[in-house]
DRENPA-3360 file (N, C-alpha, C; in nm, 2 decimals, always signed):
BEGIN
1 = MSTVRKSL = -4.77/-3.29/+5.31/-4.76/-3.15/+5.25/-4.90/-3.16/+5.20 ~ -4.98/-3.04/+5.23/-5.11/-3.02/+5.17/-5.12/-3.01/+5.02 ~ -5.23/-3.03/+4.94/-5.25/-3.01/+4.81/-5.21/-2.88/+4.77 ~ -5.23/-2.77/+4.87/-5.22/-2.62/+4.80/-5.08/-2.60/+4.81 ~ -5.01/-2.66/+4.92/-4.87/-2.64/+4.91/-4.78/-2.72/+4.82 ~ -4.83/-2.81/+4.78/-4.78/-2.89/+4.66/-4.78/-2.82/+4.53 ~ -4.92/-2.77/+4.51/-4.93/-2.68/+4.39/-4.87/-2.56/+4.37 ~ -4.83/-2.48/+4.51/-4.75/-2.37/+4.53/-4.61/-2.38/+4.47;
9 = ARHIVWLL = -4.57/-2.50/+4.52/-4.42/-2.55/+4.49/-4.41/-2.59/+4.37 ~ -4.51/-2.63/+4.30/-4.50/-2.67/+4.13/-4.51/-2.54/+4.06 ~ -4.57/-2.44/+4.10/-4.58/-2.31/+4.04/-4.44/-2.25/+4.07 ~ -4.38/-2.26/+4.18/-4.25/-2.20/+4.20/-4.14/-2.25/+4.12 ~ -4.15/-2.37/+4.09/-4.05/-2.46/+4.04/-4.05/-2.40/+3.87 ~ -4.19/-2.39/+3.82/-4.20/-2.37/+3.69/-4.17/-2.22/+3.67 ~ -4.19/-2.13/+3.76/-4.16/-2.00/+3.75/-4.00/-1.97/+3.74 ~ -3.92/-2.08/+3.81/-3.78/-2.07/+3.83/-3.73/-2.11/+3.68;
17 = VIAVIIYG = -3.79/-2.25/+3.64/-3.76/-2.30/+3.49/-3.77/-2.16/+3.38 ~ -3.90/-2.12/+3.38/-3.91/-2.00/+3.30/-3.82/-1.89/+3.30 ~ -3.78/-1.85/+3.42/-3.68/-1.74/+3.44/-3.54/-1.78/+3.39 ~ -3.52/-1.92/+3.40/-3.40/-1.94/+3.36/-3.39/-1.97/+3.21 ~ -3.51/-2.00/+3.18/-3.51/-2.00/+3.00/-3.49/-1.86/+2.95 ~ -3.59/-1.78/+3.02/-3.57/-1.63/+2.96/-3.43/-1.59/+2.97 ~ -3.37/-1.62/+3.09/-3.22/-1.54/+3.09/-3.14/-1.60/+3.02 ~ -3.15/-1.75/+2.97/-3.06/-1.81/+2.91/-3.08/-1.76/+2.74;
25 = VGIKSNVV = -3.21/-1.73/+2.71/-3.24/-1.66/+2.57/-3.19/-1.53/+2.57 ~ -3.21/-1.45/+2.68/-3.15/-1.31/+2.69/-2.97/-1.31/+2.66 ~ -2.92/-1.40/+2.71/-2.77/-1.43/+2.71/-2.74/-1.44/+2.55 ~ -2.81/-1.58/+2.51/-2.79/-1.60/+2.37/-2.81/-1.48/+2.27 ~ -2.92/-1.41/+2.32/-2.96/-1.31/+2.22/-2.82/-1.20/+2.23 ~ -2.79/-1.16/+2.35/-2.68/-1.08/+2.33/-2.55/-1.12/+2.26 ~ -2.53/-1.24/+2.29/-2.41/-1.31/+2.24/-2.43/-1.29/+2.07 ~ -2.55/-1.34/+2.02/-2.57/-1.33/+1.89/-2.55/-1.17/+1.85;
33 = KAIDNGLK = -2.62/-1.09/+1.91/-2.60/-0.94/+1.89/-2.45/-0.90/+1.87 ~ -2.39/-0.92/+1.97/-2.24/-0.90/+1.97/-2.16/-0.97/+1.87 ~ -2.21/-1.08/+1.83/-2.13/-1.15/+1.71/-2.16/-1.06/+1.59 ~ -2.29/-1.05/+1.57/-2.35/-0.95/+1.45/-2.28/-0.84/+1.47 ~ -2.26/-0.76/+1.54/-2.18/-0.62/+1.57/-2.06/-0.63/+1.51 ~ -1.99/-0.76/+1.57/-1.84/-0.79/+1.52/-1.83/-0.78/+1.39 ~ -1.91/-0.86/+1.33/-1.91/-0.89/+1.18/-1.94/-0.76/+1.10 ~ -2.03/-0.69/+1.15/-2.05/-0.56/+1.10/-1.95/-0.46/+1.10;
41 = YQGEIANF = -1.88/-0.46/+1.23/-1.76/-0.34/+1.24/-1.66/-0.41/+1.14 ~ -1.62/-0.54/+1.14/-1.52/-0.59/+1.04/-1.54/-0.55/+0.90 ~ -1.68/-0.57/+0.85/-1.70/-0.54/+0.71/-1.68/-0.38/+0.69 ~ -1.71/-0.30/+0.77/-1.70/-0.16/+0.74/-1.54/-0.13/+0.77 ~ -1.49/-0.19/+0.81/-1.33/-0.16/+0.84/-1.26/-0.19/+0.71 ~ -1.29/-0.33/+0.67/-1.26/-0.38/+0.54/-1.30/-0.29/+0.44 ~ -1.41/-0.22/+0.41/-1.46/-0.15/+0.31/-1.37/+0.00/+0.31 ~ -1.37/+0.01/+0.45/-1.28/+0.17/+0.46/-1.13/+0.13/+0.41;
49 = IKQWIVNN = -1.07/+0.03/+0.44/-0.94/+0.01/+0.40/-0.94/+0.01/+0.24 ~ -1.04/-0.07/+0.16/-1.03/-0.08/+0.03/-1.04/+0.06/-0.02 ~ -1.13/+0.15/+0.02/-1.15/+0.28/-0.03/-1.03/+0.37/-0.02 ~ -0.97/+0.34/+0.10/-0.83/+0.42/+0.14/-0.73/+0.39/+0.02 ~ -0.72/+0.25/-0.03/-0.61/+0.21/-0.10/-0.65/+0.27/-0.25 ~ -0.77/+0.28/-0.29/-0.83/+0.32/-0.41/-0.80/+0.48/-0.42 ~ -0.82/+0.54/-0.31/-0.83/+0.68/-0.33/-0.67/+0.74/-0.32 ~ -0.57/+0.66/-0.27/-0.46/+0.71/-0.25/-0.34/+0.64/-0.35;
57 = WSYYYHVN = -0.38/+0.54/-0.44/-0.32/+0.47/-0.54/-0.35/+0.49/-0.66 ~ -0.47/+0.56/-0.70/-0.55/+0.56/-0.83/-0.46/+0.66/-0.92 ~ -0.40/+0.75/-0.85/-0.32/+0.85/-0.93/-0.22/+0.79/-1.04 ~ -0.14/+0.67/-0.97/-0.04/+0.63/-1.06/-0.08/+0.46/-1.10 ~ -0.19/+0.43/-1.06/-0.24/+0.28/-1.08/-0.38/+0.28/-1.12 ~ -0.40/+0.16/-1.20/-0.55/+0.13/-1.21/-0.54/+0.01/-1.08 ~ -0.63/+0.02/-0.99/-0.64/-0.08/-0.91/-0.74/-0.17/-0.95 ~ -0.72/-0.29/-0.97/-0.79/-0.39/-1.01/-0.86/-0.44/-0.91;
65 = NVDVEIVD = -0.82/-0.48/-0.79/-0.87/-0.55/-0.69/-0.81/-0.54/-0.56 ~ -0.87/-0.52/-0.46/-0.82/-0.50/-0.33/-0.88/-0.61/-0.23 ~ -0.80/-0.70/-0.16/-0.86/-0.81/-0.10/-0.81/-0.79/+0.04 ~ -0.91/-0.80/+0.15/-0.90/-0.76/+0.28/-0.94/-0.86/+0.38 ~ -0.84/-0.91/+0.44/-0.87/-1.02/+0.54/-0.85/-0.98/+0.67 ~ -0.96/-0.97/+0.77/-0.94/-0.92/+0.90/-0.90/-1.05/+0.96 ~ -0.77/-1.06/+1.05/-0.71/-1.18/+1.09/-0.70/-1.15/+1.27 ~ -0.74/-1.05/+1.30/-0.75/-1.02/+1.45/-0.85/-0.92/+1.48;
73 = FKKLGDKI = -0.94/-0.92/+1.57/-1.04/-0.83/+1.61/-1.08/-0.83/+1.74 ~ -1.09/-0.71/+1.79/-1.13/-0.70/+1.96/-1.21/-0.57/+1.97 ~ -1.30/-0.59/+2.06/-1.38/-0.48/+2.10/-1.36/-0.46/+2.24 ~ -1.30/-0.34/+2.27/-1.27/-0.29/+2.42/-1.34/-0.18/+2.46 ~ -1.45/-0.20/+2.51/-1.55/-0.09/+2.57/-1.60/-0.02/+2.43 ~ -1.59/+0.10/+2.41/-1.64/+0.17/+2.31/-1.55/+0.20/+2.19 ~ -1.43/+0.11/+2.20/-1.33/+0.12/+2.11/-1.32/-0.04/+2.03 ~ -1.25/-0.03/+1.90/-1.23/-0.16/+1.85/-1.09/-0.13/+1.79;
81 = EGIAKVRV = -1.03/-0.26/+1.75/-0.89/-0.27/+1.72/-0.86/-0.40/+1.66 ~ -0.76/-0.42/+1.56/-0.75/-0.55/+1.52/-0.63/-0.52/+1.41 ~ -0.61/-0.64/+1.31/-0.50/-0.65/+1.22/-0.56/-0.70/+1.11 ~ -0.55/-0.64/+0.99/-0.58/-0.68/+0.85/-0.49/-0.72/+0.75 ~ -0.48/-0.82/+0.69/-0.39/-0.85/+0.57/-0.45/-0.80/+0.44 ~ -0.38/-0.74/+0.39/-0.43/-0.67/+0.25/-0.36/-0.71/+0.12 ~ -0.40/-0.73/+0.02/-0.34/-0.78/-0.11/-0.41/-0.70/-0.21 ~ -0.32/-0.61/-0.29/-0.36/-0.53/-0.37/-0.33/-0.58/-0.52;
89 = TKVLKAQK = -0.41/-0.58/-0.61/-0.38/-0.60/-0.77/-0.40/-0.48/-0.83 ~ -0.27/-0.42/-0.90/-0.27/-0.31/-0.96/-0.18/-0.30/-1.09 ~ -0.21/-0.21/-1.18/-0.16/-0.20/-1.30/-0.10/-0.05/-1.30 ~ +0.03/-0.01/-1.36/+0.06/+0.12/-1.36/-0.01/+0.19/-1.48 ~ -0.04/+0.30/-1.46/-0.12/+0.37/-1.57/-0.04/+0.42/-1.67 ~ +0.09/+0.45/-1.63/+0.21/+0.49/-1.75/+0.20/+0.38/-1.86 ~ +0.19/+0.45/-1.99/+0.19/+0.36/-2.09/+0.34/+0.32/-2.13 ~ +0.44/+0.39/-2.08/+0.58/+0.38/-2.12/+0.67/+0.43/-2.00;
97 = VSELPYIK = +0.79/+0.39/-2.01/+0.88/+0.41/-1.87/+0.90/+0.58/-1.86 ~ +0.90/+0.66/-1.98/+0.94/+0.78/-1.98/+0.82/+0.87/-1.93 ~ +0.71/+0.78/-1.89/+0.58/+0.90/-1.82/+0.59/+0.87/-1.68 ~ +0.68/+0.78/-1.63/+0.70/+0.77/-1.49/+0.78/+0.89/-1.42 ~ +0.71/+0.96/-1.31/+0.76/+1.08/-1.27/+0.90/+1.06/-1.26 ~ +0.97/+0.96/-1.19/+1.08/+0.96/-1.15/+1.19/+0.98/-1.27 ~ +1.17/+0.90/-1.39/+1.23/+0.89/-1.50/+1.19/+1.04/-1.58 ~ +1.11/+1.11/-1.56/+1.07/+1.25/-1.60/+1.18/+1.31/-1.56;
105 = GMLRKTNM = +1.21/+1.32/-1.43/+1.32/+1.39/-1.34/+1.45/+1.38/-1.41 ~ +1.47/+1.24/-1.44/+1.61/+1.21/-1.48/+1.62/+1.27/-1.63 ~ +1.50/+1.25/-1.70/+1.54/+1.31/-1.85/+1.55/+1.47/-1.84 ~ +1.46/+1.52/-1.75/+1.46/+1.68/-1.75/+1.58/+1.72/-1.72 ~ +1.67/+1.65/-1.64/+1.82/+1.68/-1.61/+1.90/+1.68/-1.73 ~ +1.88/+1.60/-1.82/+1.93/+1.57/-1.96/+1.89/+1.64/-2.04 ~ +1.78/+1.73/-2.04/+1.73/+1.82/-2.15/+1.66/+1.74/-2.23 ~ +1.61/+1.63/-2.20/+1.52/+1.53/-2.29/+1.37/+1.50/-2.24;
113 = SDYDDQLQ = +1.29/+1.51/-2.33/+1.16/+1.46/-2.28/+1.13/+1.31/-2.32 ~ +1.19/+1.25/-2.38/+1.20/+1.10/-2.41/+1.32/+1.03/-2.43 ~ +1.32/+0.90/-2.43/+1.43/+0.81/-2.46/+1.40/+0.68/-2.51 ~ +1.48/+0.66/-2.61/+1.44/+0.54/-2.69/+1.58/+0.44/-2.65 ~ +1.54/+0.34/-2.56/+1.65/+0.25/-2.51/+1.67/+0.14/-2.61 ~ +1.61/+0.14/-2.74/+1.60/+0.06/-2.84/+1.72/+0.09/-2.96 ~ +1.74/+0.21/-2.96/+1.84/+0.25/-3.03/+1.96/+0.19/-3.01 ~ +2.06/+0.22/-3.11/+2.18/+0.16/-3.10/+2.27/+0.26/-2.99;
121 = KEYKIDKV = +2.38/+0.20/-2.95/+2.43/+0.29/-2.83/+2.48/+0.41/-2.87 ~ +2.55/+0.44/-3.01/+2.62/+0.55/-3.04/+2.49/+0.65/-3.08 ~ +2.40/+0.62/-3.13/+2.27/+0.70/-3.14/+2.22/+0.77/-3.02 ~ +2.23/+0.70/-2.92/+2.18/+0.74/-2.79/+2.29/+0.83/-2.74 ~ +2.39/+0.79/-2.74/+2.52/+0.90/-2.70/+2.49/+1.03/-2.76 ~ +2.48/+1.00/-2.90/+2.47/+1.13/-2.99/+2.34/+1.21/-2.96 ~ +2.23/+1.15/-2.94/+2.11/+1.23/-2.87/+2.14/+1.29/-2.77 ~ +2.20/+1.24/-2.65/+2.23/+1.30/-2.52/+2.32/+1.42/-2.55;
129 = LSANSGVL = +2.41/+1.39/-2.63/+2.52/+1.50/-2.66/+2.46/+1.62/-2.74 ~ +2.36/+1.59/-2.83/+2.30/+1.68/-2.89/+2.20/+1.78/-2.80 ~ +2.13/+1.71/-2.73/+2.04/+1.78/-2.60/+2.12/+1.86/-2.52 ~ +2.27/+1.84/-2.50/+2.34/+1.89/-2.40/+2.46/+1.95/-2.46 ~ +2.44/+2.00/-2.57/+2.57/+2.06/-2.64/+2.66/+2.17/-2.55 ~ +2.78/+2.14/-2.54/+2.85/+2.22/-2.47/+2.85/+2.20/-2.31 ~ +2.75/+2.12/-2.28/+2.73/+2.10/-2.14/+2.80/+1.93/-2.09 ~ +2.76/+1.86/-2.15/+2.83/+1.72/-2.11/+2.94/+1.67/-2.23;
137 = TKEKAQRV = +3.02/+1.61/-2.15/+3.13/+1.54/-2.24/+3.09/+1.42/-2.29 ~ +3.15/+1.36/-2.40/+3.10/+1.23/-2.45/+3.13/+1.13/-2.34 ~ +3.20/+1.13/-2.24/+3.21/+1.03/-2.12/+3.08/+1.05/-2.02 ~ +3.04/+1.16/-2.00/+2.92/+1.18/-1.92/+2.80/+1.15/-2.01 ~ +2.80/+1.17/-2.13/+2.70/+1.14/-2.22/+2.68/+0.99/-2.23 ~ +2.79/+0.91/-2.21/+2.79/+0.76/-2.21/+2.73/+0.71/-2.08 ~ +2.77/+0.80/-1.95/+2.71/+0.77/-1.82/+2.58/+0.76/-1.82 ~ +2.51/+0.88/-1.89/+2.35/+0.92/-1.89/+2.31/+0.78/-1.96;
145 = VKILDDRY = +2.35/+0.73/-2.10/+2.29/+0.64/-2.14/+2.30/+0.52/-2.07 ~ +2.40/+0.48/-1.99/+2.42/+0.36/-1.92/+2.32/+0.36/-1.80 ~ +2.30/+0.49/-1.74/+2.20/+0.50/-1.63/+2.06/+0.47/-1.67 ~ +2.01/+0.55/-1.81/+1.88/+0.53/-1.85/+1.86/+0.39/-1.90 ~ +1.95/+0.33/-1.95/+1.94/+0.18/-2.00/+1.91/+0.10/-1.90 ~ +1.98/+0.10/-1.79/+1.96/+0.02/-1.68/+1.82/+0.06/-1.62 ~ +1.78/+0.18/-1.61/+1.66/+0.21/-1.55/+1.53/+0.13/-1.62 ~ +1.57/+0.15/-1.77/+1.45/+0.14/-1.87/+1.44/-0.02/-1.84;
153 = SELKRYIG = +1.56/-0.09/-1.84/+1.56/-0.24/-1.86/+1.48/-0.29/-1.74 ~ +1.50/-0.22/-1.59/+1.44/-0.26/-1.50/+1.27/-0.25/-1.49 ~ +1.26/-0.13/-1.54/+1.10/-0.07/-1.52/+1.00/-0.10/-1.62 ~ +1.06/-0.13/-1.74/+0.96/-0.15/-1.86/+0.87/-0.28/-1.84 ~ +0.94/-0.39/-1.77/+0.87/-0.49/-1.76/+0.75/-0.50/-1.66 ~ +0.72/-0.36/-1.61/+0.61/-0.35/-1.53/+0.52/-0.28/-1.59 ~ +0.53/-0.24/-1.70/+0.44/-0.15/-1.79/+0.35/-0.24/-1.85 ~ +0.20/-0.20/-1.80/+0.10/-0.29/-1.86/+0.08/-0.43/-1.81;
161 = VPDESYMI = +0.14/-0.45/-1.69/+0.14/-0.57/-1.64/+0.09/-0.58/-1.49 ~ +0.00/-0.67/-1.47/-0.06/-0.67/-1.33/+0.04/-0.71/-1.22 ~ +0.04/-0.63/-1.11/+0.12/-0.65/-0.99/+0.06/-0.68/-0.86 ~ +0.11/-0.77/-0.78/+0.05/-0.77/-0.67/+0.13/-0.75/-0.56 ~ +0.08/-0.64/-0.47/+0.17/-0.63/-0.35/+0.07/-0.64/-0.21 ~ +0.13/-0.66/-0.10/+0.08/-0.69/+0.01/+0.12/-0.60/+0.13 ~ +0.01/-0.58/+0.22/+0.06/-0.50/+0.34/-0.02/-0.56/+0.45 ~ +0.05/-0.54/+0.58/-0.01/-0.56/+0.71/-0.07/-0.44/+0.77;
169 = LKFEAELR = -0.21/-0.42/+0.80/-0.25/-0.29/+0.86/-0.30/-0.35/+0.99 ~ -0.27/-0.22/+1.08/-0.34/-0.24/+1.21/-0.44/-0.12/+1.21 ~ -0.57/-0.15/+1.25/-0.67/-0.05/+1.26/-0.72/-0.03/+1.42 ~ -0.75/+0.10/+1.44/-0.82/+0.16/+1.56/-0.92/+0.23/+1.52 ~ -1.04/+0.24/+1.61/-1.15/+0.30/+1.58/-1.23/+0.33/+1.70 ~ -1.32/+0.44/+1.73/-1.41/+0.44/+1.82/-1.55/+0.41/+1.79 ~ -1.65/+0.38/+1.90/-1.77/+0.35/+1.85/-1.87/+0.46/+1.93 ~ -1.96/+0.48/+1.86/-2.08/+0.57/+1.93/-2.21/+0.48/+1.91;
177 = GNNIEENT = -2.25/+0.42/+2.02/-2.36/+0.34/+2.01/-2.30/+0.20/+1.95 ~ -2.37/+0.17/+1.85/-2.33/+0.05/+1.78/-2.28/+0.07/+1.63 ~ -2.22/+0.21/+1.61/-2.16/+0.24/+1.51/-2.02/+0.30/+1.50 ~ -1.94/+0.27/+1.41/-1.81/+0.31/+1.40/-1.81/+0.46/+1.36 ~ -1.75/+0.54/+1.43/-1.70/+0.69/+1.39/-1.59/+0.69/+1.30 ~ -1.63/+0.69/+1.19/-1.54/+0.69/+1.07/-1.42/+0.79/+1.09 ~ -1.45/+0.90/+1.12/-1.34/+1.00/+1.16/-1.25/+0.95/+1.26 ~ -1.27/+0.87/+1.33/-1.18/+0.81/+1.44/-1.09/+0.69/+1.39;
185 = IKLYAEQM = -1.11/+0.64/+1.26/-1.02/+0.52/+1.20/-0.91/+0.56/+1.20 ~ -0.80/+0.49/+1.26/-0.67/+0.51/+1.23/-0.60/+0.40/+1.19 ~ -0.51/+0.40/+1.07/-0.44/+0.28/+1.03/-0.29/+0.29/+1.04 ~ -0.24/+0.18/+1.08/-0.08/+0.18/+1.08/-0.04/+0.05/+1.00 ~ +0.09/+0.10/+0.94/+0.12/-0.03/+0.85/+0.27/-0.09/+0.90 ~ +0.27/-0.22/+0.90/+0.37/-0.31/+0.94/+0.49/-0.27/+0.87 ~ +0.60/-0.25/+0.94/+0.75/-0.21/+0.87/+0.85/-0.25/+0.97 ~ +0.94/-0.36/+0.91/+1.05/-0.40/+1.01/+1.00/-0.44/+1.15;
193 = NTFVPAEE = +0.89/-0.52/+1.15/+0.86/-0.56/+1.30/+0.78/-0.45/+1.39 ~ +0.74/-0.34/+1.34/+0.68/-0.24/+1.41/+0.57/-0.16/+1.32 ~ +0.48/-0.11/+1.38/+0.38/-0.02/+1.32/+0.41/+0.12/+1.30 ~ +0.39/+0.17/+1.19/+0.41/+0.31/+1.16/+0.27/+0.37/+1.11 ~ +0.25/+0.52/+1.10/+0.12/+0.57/+1.05/+0.12/+0.52/+0.89 ~ +0.01/+0.46/+0.86/-0.01/+0.40/+0.73/+0.00/+0.53/+0.64 ~ +0.00/+0.65/+0.66/+0.00/+0.77/+0.57/+0.14/+0.75/+0.51 ~ +0.25/+0.69/+0.59/+0.38/+0.69/+0.52/+0.40/+0.59/+0.40;
201 = LIPKSPAE = +0.30/+0.52/+0.37/+0.29/+0.44/+0.26/+0.23/+0.53/+0.14 ~ +0.15/+0.61/+0.15/+0.07/+0.69/+0.05/+0.18/+0.75/-0.05 ~ +0.16/+0.71/-0.20/+0.25/+0.77/-0.28/+0.26/+0.92/-0.28 ~ +0.40/+0.97/-0.29/+0.43/+1.11/-0.31/+0.35/+1.17/-0.43 ~ +0.37/+1.30/-0.42/+0.32/+1.37/-0.54/+0.42/+1.35/-0.67 ~ +0.36/+1.38/-0.79/+0.47/+1.36/-0.89/+0.57/+1.46/-0.89 ~ +0.56/+1.57/-0.84/+0.65/+1.67/-0.85/+0.77/+1.61/-0.76 ~ +0.74/+1.56/-0.64/+0.83/+1.50/-0.56/+0.93/+1.39/-0.62;
209 = YEDAGYKE = +0.87/+1.31/-0.68/+0.92/+1.20/-0.76/+1.01/+1.26/-0.88 ~ +0.97/+1.36/-0.94/+1.02/+1.40/-1.05/+1.17/+1.46/-0.99 ~ +1.13/+1.54/-0.89/+1.25/+1.61/-0.83/+1.37/+1.51/-0.78 ~ +1.32/+1.39/-0.71/+1.40/+1.31/-0.68/+1.49/+1.24/-0.80 ~ +1.43/+1.22/-0.91/+1.49/+1.17/-1.04/+1.58/+1.26/-1.08 ~ +1.56/+1.40/-1.09/+1.65/+1.48/-1.13/+1.76/+1.51/-1.05 ~ +1.76/+1.49/-0.92/+1.87/+1.49/-0.82/+1.96/+1.36/-0.83 ~ +1.90/+1.27/-0.86/+2.00/+1.13/-0.89/+2.07/+1.15/-1.01;
217 = MESKLIEE = +2.01/+1.21/-1.12/+2.07/+1.21/-1.24/+2.19/+1.31/-1.22 ~ +2.15/+1.41/-1.14/+2.24/+1.52/-1.11/+2.37/+1.49/-1.04 ~ +2.35/+1.40/-0.95/+2.46/+1.35/-0.86/+2.54/+1.23/-0.92 ~ +2.48/+1.16/-1.01/+2.56/+1.06/-1.10/+2.65/+1.11/-1.21 ~ +2.60/+1.23/-1.24/+2.69/+1.31/-1.35/+2.80/+1.39/-1.28 ~ +2.80/+1.40/-1.14/+2.92/+1.46/-1.08/+2.99/+1.34/-1.03 ~ +2.97/+1.24/-1.00/+3.04/+1.12/-0.97/+3.16/+1.12/-1.07 ~ +3.28/+1.05/-1.04/+3.38/+0.99/-1.14/+3.36/+0.85/-1.16;
225 = GTSTVAAL = +3.40/+0.84/-1.28/+3.40/+0.71/-1.31/+3.26/+0.64/-1.34 ~ +3.27/+0.52/-1.38/+3.14/+0.46/-1.42/+3.07/+0.37/-1.30 ~ +2.95/+0.41/-1.25/+2.90/+0.33/-1.16/+2.84/+0.21/-1.18 ~ +2.85/+0.13/-1.09/+2.78/-0.02/-1.09/+2.65/+0.01/-1.09 ~ +2.58/-0.11/-1.10/+2.41/-0.12/-1.10/+2.37/-0.07/-0.96 ~ +2.45/-0.15/-0.87/+2.42/-0.13/-0.71/+2.43/+0.00/-0.69 ~ +2.53/+0.07/-0.73/+2.55/+0.22/-0.69/+2.44/+0.31/-0.75 ~ +2.41/+0.28/-0.87/+2.30/+0.35/-0.95/+2.15/+0.33/-0.87;
233 = YPYYDRLK = +2.14/+0.23/-0.80/+2.03/+0.21/-0.73/+2.04/+0.20/-0.60 ~ +2.04/+0.30/-0.52/+2.06/+0.27/-0.37/+1.96/+0.21/-0.30 ~ +1.83/+0.21/-0.36/+1.73/+0.14/-0.28/+1.68/+0.00/-0.35 ~ +1.77/-0.04/-0.43/+1.72/-0.13/-0.53/+1.77/-0.29/-0.44 ~ +1.69/-0.37/-0.44/+1.72/-0.50/-0.39/+1.65/-0.61/-0.49 ~ +1.76/-0.69/-0.55/+1.71/-0.76/-0.66/+1.62/-0.87/-0.62 ~ +1.63/-0.91/-0.50/+1.52/-1.03/-0.43/+1.41/-0.97/-0.42 ~ +1.39/-0.84/-0.45/+1.23/-0.77/-0.44/+1.22/-0.69/-0.58;
241 = ARDYANTW = +1.27/-0.75/-0.68/+1.24/-0.65/-0.82/+1.11/-0.65/-0.83 ~ +1.03/-0.72/-0.81/+0.88/-0.71/-0.85/+0.83/-0.57/-0.79 ~ +0.89/-0.52/-0.69/+0.81/-0.42/-0.62/+0.91/-0.29/-0.68 ~ +1.02/-0.31/-0.77/+1.08/-0.20/-0.79/+1.05/-0.08/-0.87 ~ +0.92/-0.10/-0.95/+0.85/-0.01/-1.00/+0.76/+0.09/-0.89 ~ +0.73/+0.01/-0.80/+0.66/+0.08/-0.69/+0.74/+0.19/-0.61 ~ +0.89/+0.14/-0.63/+0.97/+0.28/-0.54/+0.97/+0.40/-0.62 ~ +0.97/+0.38/-0.73/+0.99/+0.51/-0.81/+0.85/+0.55/-0.86;
249 = TSNKVGSE = +0.72/+0.50/-0.83/+0.61/+0.55/-0.87/+0.53/+0.58/-0.73 ~ +0.56/+0.50/-0.66/+0.47/+0.54/-0.52/+0.58/+0.56/-0.41 ~ +0.63/+0.45/-0.36/+0.72/+0.46/-0.24/+0.78/+0.34/-0.23 ~ +0.85/+0.29/-0.11/+0.90/+0.17/-0.09/+0.82/+0.09/-0.04 ~ +0.67/+0.10/-0.09/+0.58/+0.02/-0.02/+0.58/-0.12/-0.06 ~ +0.64/-0.17/-0.17/+0.63/-0.31/-0.21/+0.75/-0.38/-0.15 ~ +0.87/-0.31/-0.10/+0.98/-0.40/-0.09/+1.01/-0.40/+0.06 ~ +0.94/-0.34/+0.15/+0.95/-0.35/+0.30/+0.86/-0.45/+0.38;
257 = QKARL = +0.75/-0.47/+0.31/+0.65/-0.54/+0.39/+0.56/-0.64/+0.31 ~ +0.57/-0.66/+0.22/+0.47/-0.72/+0.14/+0.35/-0.62/+0.16 ~ +0.37/-0.53/+0.24/+0.32/-0.40/+0.24/+0.38/-0.31/+0.17 ~ +0.36/-0.35/+0.07/+0.40/-0.26/-0.05/+0.33/-0.29/-0.16 ~ +0.13/+0.14/-0.32/+0.09/+0.15/-0.36/+0.13/+0.19/-0.36;
% end
């Protein structure tokens, strides 16, 4: 082989080597870029979830902290999806049980604006009778006291005490270029091994809870005999008592998923 041919061969080899290096660098650059974008998307989703929690639970709670862990993430073309574990630390804003909307409704049904569960039983019965003169019998006044005493006993332990609740959220969103289109973000909450729209977890309005409390007290006063604690609380689960306050100030967010504001 002539010197010229050998030189040309060497040049070709070097060009191939350089091309492979450039190609490899390009692939590595794309991989790094994809990883960076993936982390960016996850951070944006985590921030969106945190703000969503604060916006929707702050009426009833001081939201002290929201931890979001992205445990699954996929990019499929111009869409992303994944799963997030969420832990929320919050404290009820209500300073006393009678400020909770559900309890307000129960008190409104009995023509009272407040209730002192620390009074002796006879004084409490007399107060109920006085507020409902000619409307309630002594037997029904005793029933009112029983209902309110049990409610207060369950709920007052949550007043001023930080509480942790948990939820599993599935998220979906569309991309435009390398950015998430925020108005396309959708959240779904895990309940009973399926996912439902996360909006179902959002606390109801105070008027809705107050109305529910009013109707429950109304129904209990119609019933004959003395109700048991279980009957008084159709949604109550003693194994999940930590989340009981959530039931009457937000919804059943705390008792069905660890997703449970």
